[in-house]
C-alpha positions in Angstrom: 36.4 -58.5 26.1 33.2 -56.5 26.8 35.3 -53.8 28.5 37.0 -53.0 25.2 34.6 -54.2 22.5 31.4 -52.6 23.8 32.9 -49.1 24.2 34.4 -49.4 20.7 31.1 -50.4 19.2 29.3 -47.6 21.0 31.9 -45.1 19.8 31.5 -46.3 16.2 27.8 -46.1 16.4 27.8 -42.6 17.9 30.4 -41.3 15.4 28.5 -42.7 12.4 25.2 -41.2 13.7 26.9 -37.8 13.5 28.6 -38.1 10.1 26.2 -40.2 8.1 24.0 -37.2 7.1 23.5 -34.9 4.2 26.1 -32.2 4.8 28.6 -30.1 2.9 31.5 -32.4 3.3 29.5 -35.5 2.3 27.9 -33.8 -0.6 31.3 -32.7 -2.0 32.8 -36.2 -1.5 29.9 -37.8 -3.2 30.3 -35.7 -6.3 34.1 -36.1 -6.3 33.7 -39.9 -5.9 31.5 -40.0 -9.0 33.8 -38.0 -11.4 37.1 -37.8 -9.6 40.4 -39.6 -10.3 41.1 -42.4 -7.9 44.2 -40.7 -6.5 42.2 -37.5 -5.8 39.4 -39.4 -4.2 41.8 -41.3 -2.0 43.5 -38.1 -0.9 40.2 -36.4 0.0 39.0 -39.5 1.8 42.2 -39.6 3.9 41.9 -35.8 4.7 38.3 -36.3 5.9 39.1 -39.3 8.0 42.3 -37.9 9.5 40.6 -34.6 10.3 37.9 -36.5 12.1 40.4 -38.5 14.0 42.3 -35.4 15.1 39.0 -33.7 16.2 37.8 -36.8 18.1 41.1 -37.2 19.9 41.2 -33.5 20.7 37.8 -33.9 22.4 39.1 -36.9 24.4 42.1 -35.0 25.8 39.9 -32.1 26.8 40.1 -29.5 24.1 36.4 -29.1 24.2 36.6 -26.9 27.2 39.0 -24.6 25.4 36.7 -24.3 22.4 33.7 -23.4 24.7 35.9 -20.6 26.2 36.6 -19.1 22.7 33.2 -18.1 21.2 34.8 -15.3 19.2 37.0 -17.7 17.3 33.9 -19.8 16.4 32.1 -16.7 15.2 34.9 -15.9 12.8 35.0 -19.5 11.6 31.2 -19.4 11.2 31.1 -16.4 8.9 34.1 -17.6 6.8 32.4 -21.0 6.5 29.1 -19.5 5.6 30.6 -17.4 2.8 32.5 -20.4 1.4 29.4 -22.6 1.4 27.2 -20.0 -0.3 29.8 -19.3 -3.0 30.3 -23.1 -3.6 26.5 -23.5 -3.7 26.1 -20.8 -6.3 28.7 -22.4 -8.4 26.8 -25.7 -8.2 23.5 -23.9 -9.0 25.2 -22.4 -12.1 26.3 -25.9 -13.3 22.7 -27.1 -12.7 21.0 -24.3 -14.6 23.6 -23.8 -17.3 25.2 -27.1 -18.0 27.7 -27.4 -20.9 26.7 -29.3 -23.9 27.4 -33.0 -23.7 27.6 -33.0 -19.9 27.7 -36.8 -19.1 29.9 -39.8 -18.9 30.7 -41.0 -22.4 32.8 -43.8 -23.9 36.5 -43.0 -24.4 39.8 -44.8 -24.4 41.3 -42.6 -21.7 40.0 -44.3 -18.5 40.1 -48.0 -17.6 36.6 -47.8 -15.9 33.8 -49.7 -17.5 30.5 -47.9 -17.9 27.7 -50.4 -18.3 28.3 -52.8 -21.1 29.9 -50.5 -23.7 29.5 -51.0 -27.4 30.0 -54.4 -28.9 33.6 -55.0 -29.6 34.6 -51.8 -27.8 36.2 -51.2 -24.4 33.1 -49.6 -22.7 35.4 -47.2 -20.8 34.4 -43.8 -19.6 35.4 -40.3 -19.0 33.5 -37.1 -18.4 32.6 -34.6 -21.1 31.4 -31.1 -20.6 31.4 -28.1 -22.9 33.1 -28.5 -26.2 35.8 -30.9 -25.1 36.8 -33.6 -22.6 36.5 -32.5 -19.0 39.4 -33.4 -16.8 38.6 -34.4 -13.2 38.9 -31.9 -10.4 42.6 -31.2 -9.8 44.2 -32.6 -6.7 45.1 -29.2 -5.4 41.6 -27.8 -5.8 40.1 -30.9 -4.2 42.4 -30.7 -1.2 41.8 -27.0 -0.6 38.0 -27.4 -1.0 38.0 -30.4 1.4 40.0 -28.5 4.0 37.7 -25.5 3.8 34.5 -27.6 4.1 36.0 -29.5 7.1 37.8 -26.8 9.1 35.6 -23.8 8.4 32.5 -25.6 9.8 32.0 -24.5 13.4 29.6 -27.4 14.0 32.5 -29.8 13.5 34.1 -28.3 16.6 30.9 -28.4 18.6 29.7 -31.8 17.5 33.0 -33.7 17.1 35.2 -32.1 19.7 32.8 -31.0 22.4 30.0 -33.6 22.0 32.0 -36.7 21.1 34.7 -35.7 23.5 32.2 -35.4 26.4 30.6 -38.7 25.6 34.0 -40.4 25.3 35.1 -39.0 28.7 32.0 -40.5 30.3 33.7 -43.9 29.8 35.6 -45.2 32.7 39.4 -45.4 32.6 40.9 -46.8 29.4 37.5 -47.5 27.9 37.4 -43.9 26.7 40.2 -44.6 24.3 38.5 -47.7 23.0 35.4 -45.6 22.5 37.4 -43.0 20.6 39.0 -45.7 18.5 35.6 -47.0 17.6 34.5 -43.5 16.6 37.6 -43.0 14.5 37.1 -46.4 12.8 33.5 -45.5 12.0 34.6 -42.3 10.4 37.3 -44.1 8.3 34.8 -46.7 7.1 32.2 -44.1 6.2 34.4 -41.9 4.1 36.0 -44.8 2.2 32.6 -46.2 1.5 31.2 -42.9 0.3 34.2 -41.8 -1.7 34.8 -45.1 -3.5 31.2 -46.4 -3.4 30.0 -43.3 -5.3 31.7 -44.8 -8.4 28.9 -47.3 -8.6 26.6 -44.5 -9.6 28.6 -43.8 -12.8 26.1 -45.6 -15.1 23.4 -43.3 -13.7 25.5 -40.2 -14.6 25.8 -41.3 -18.2 22.7 -39.0 -18.5 23.2 -35.3 -18.5 20.0 -34.8 -16.5 21.5 -36.7 -13.6 24.3 -34.2 -13.3 21.9 -31.3 -13.2 19.8 -33.0 -10.5 23.0 -33.8 -8.4 24.3 -30.2 -8.8 20.9 -28.8 -7.9 20.8 -30.9 -4.7 24.3 -29.9 -3.8 23.4 -26.2 -4.4 20.4 -26.5 -2.1 22.5 -28.2 0.6 25.4 -25.8 0.4 23.4 -22.6 0.3 21.0 -23.8 3.1 23.9 -24.7 5.3 25.7 -21.4 4.5 22.6 -19.4 5.4 22.1 -21.4 8.6 25.7 -20.6 9.6 25.4 -16.9 8.7 22.2 -16.5 10.8 23.6 -18.5 13.7 21.3 -21.5 13.5 
């Protein structure tokens, strides 16, 4: 039992230690989880978790050595990722500095989600309003493309997930490395589901426009800082 359970738990703990941090992917998923449609959030969560699974398993089968031998490819990915992060960060900064009027979650009959108690005799349901009219959630296509870019244009994901986790997994003896990898994949799946769908618990907080400005401001700082870090090779 210990020969399978212990490696799996160690793999889960190591994987969580890497992904449970303020990063571009987590920041985007948090925001999407607050204001996104459930189908969009589910799709993005699955993309994040499946991408992690592919990268972890690639490390276990020895792709890490190939990545170390291709520094030019990582350099190209680094600059593409840096540009994307800076642009996304500037967009978040613009939302924080110049929010549309009525930027908040407000009562409506369009969504079945309850926001706090609602008015007496009403449904208490919510949607998101920005600008002059009702704001629709991020489209599925835009969310998918953004998630893929944030995931696969990050060179650290190859170094940390493929090279580092792959190296640690292969330190396990025999079949234990697969149990270790399974634990890491499970930890990733649990984290992304918890973040994506747990974020909806913050909806009452984001009934206030100021909360959106703070969140977008923090996202802008994270994205631009990470983009600058990538651009300058940190």
